C-alpha positions as CSV (number, residue, x, y, z in Angstrom):
1,X,-56.8,-1.1,-0.9
2,X,-59.0,1.5,1.1
3,X,-62.4,1.2,2.0
4,X,-64.7,3.0,0.1
5,X,-68.1,4.3,1.6
6,X,-70.1,0.9,0.7
7,X,-67.7,-0.9,2.7
8,X,-68.4,1.1,5.6
9,X,-72.4,1.1,5.1
10,X,-71.4,-2.9,5.1
11,X,-69.5,-3.0,8.1
12,X,-71.9,-0.9,10.2
13,X,-74.8,-3.3,8.9
14,X,-72.9,-6.1,10.1
15,X,-72.2,-5.2,13.4
16,X,-75.9,-4.4,14.3
17,X,-77.1,-7.4,12.8
18,X,-74.3,-9.5,14.8
19,X,-74.3,-7.5,18.1
20,X,-77.4,-5.6,18.0
21,X,-78.2,-1.5,18.8
22,X,-78.6,-1.3,22.6
23,X,-74.8,-3.3,22.4
24,X,-72.9,-1.0,20.3
25,X,-72.4,2.3,22.6
26,X,-70.8,-0.3,24.6
27,X,-68.3,-1.8,22.6
28,X,-67.6,1.7,21.3
29,X,-66.6,2.8,24.4
30,X,-64.5,-0.3,25.6
31,X,-62.6,0.0,22.3
32,X,-62.1,4.0,22.8
33,X,-60.7,2.9,26.3
34,X,-58.4,0.1,24.6
35,X,-57.3,2.7,22.1
36,X,-56.6,5.1,25.1
37,X,-54.3,2.7,26.9
38,X,-52.6,1.4,23.6
39,X,-51.2,4.8,22.8
40,X,-50.3,5.6,26.3
41,X,-48.1,2.3,26.6
42,X,-46.8,3.1,23.0
43,X,-45.9,6.8,24.4
44,X,-43.9,5.4,27.4
45,X,-42.1,3.0,25.5
46,X,-40.8,5.6,23.0
47,X,-39.8,7.9,26.5
48,X,-38.2,4.4,28.0
49,X,-36.1,4.5,24.5
50,X,-34.6,7.3,24.9
51,X,-30.9,7.6,25.7
52,X,-30.7,9.5,29.0
53,X,-33.2,6.8,30.3
54,X,-31.9,4.7,33.0
55,X,-33.2,1.0,33.4
56,X,-36.0,-0.1,35.8
57,X,-33.3,-2.2,37.3
58,X,-29.8,-1.6,36.3
59,X,-28.3,-3.8,39.1
60,X,-30.1,-7.2,37.7
61,X,-27.6,-9.5,35.9
62,X,-28.6,-12.0,33.3
63,X,-27.3,-15.4,34.2
64,X,-26.3,-17.8,31.7
65,X,-25.4,-21.5,32.1
66,X,-22.8,-23.1,31.3
67,X,-23.2,-25.6,28.0
68,X,-23.5,-29.3,29.5
69,X,-21.3,-31.4,27.5
70,X,-23.2,-33.7,25.4
71,X,-21.0,-37.1,25.0
72,X,-20.9,-39.9,27.5
73,X,-20.9,-39.8,31.2
74,X,-19.0,-41.8,33.3
75,X,-20.7,-44.0,36.5
76,X,-20.3,-41.1,39.0
77,X,-22.2,-38.9,36.1
78,X,-19.3,-36.3,34.9
79,X,-18.5,-36.3,31.6
80,X,-15.9,-38.9,30.3
81,X,-12.9,-37.7,28.9
82,X,-12.2,-40.3,26.3
83,X,-12.9,-39.4,22.7
84,X,-16.8,-40.3,21.0
85,X,-16.0,-40.3,17.7
86,X,-14.2,-42.7,15.3
87,X,-10.6,-43.6,16.5
88,X,-7.7,-42.3,13.9
89,X,-5.6,-45.6,12.5
């Protein structure tokens, strides 16, 4: 569904009523500035996605913690070695 001419007229009238004529140039200026920043960020992300691009901090490693056992703990706080489930008969 594409906006038709009368849709745009309604949007402009609503903007005038809600924000007032004196504030609209400032709003348009800030929207334009935001779009320029957005475009430059998108362009920068596309350049970083190139295969020849080097990461900003290649020496940084990701640390993954070891999983914690979910069984009962012994009095000293270490996991107990006895089975938790039903015992075989």
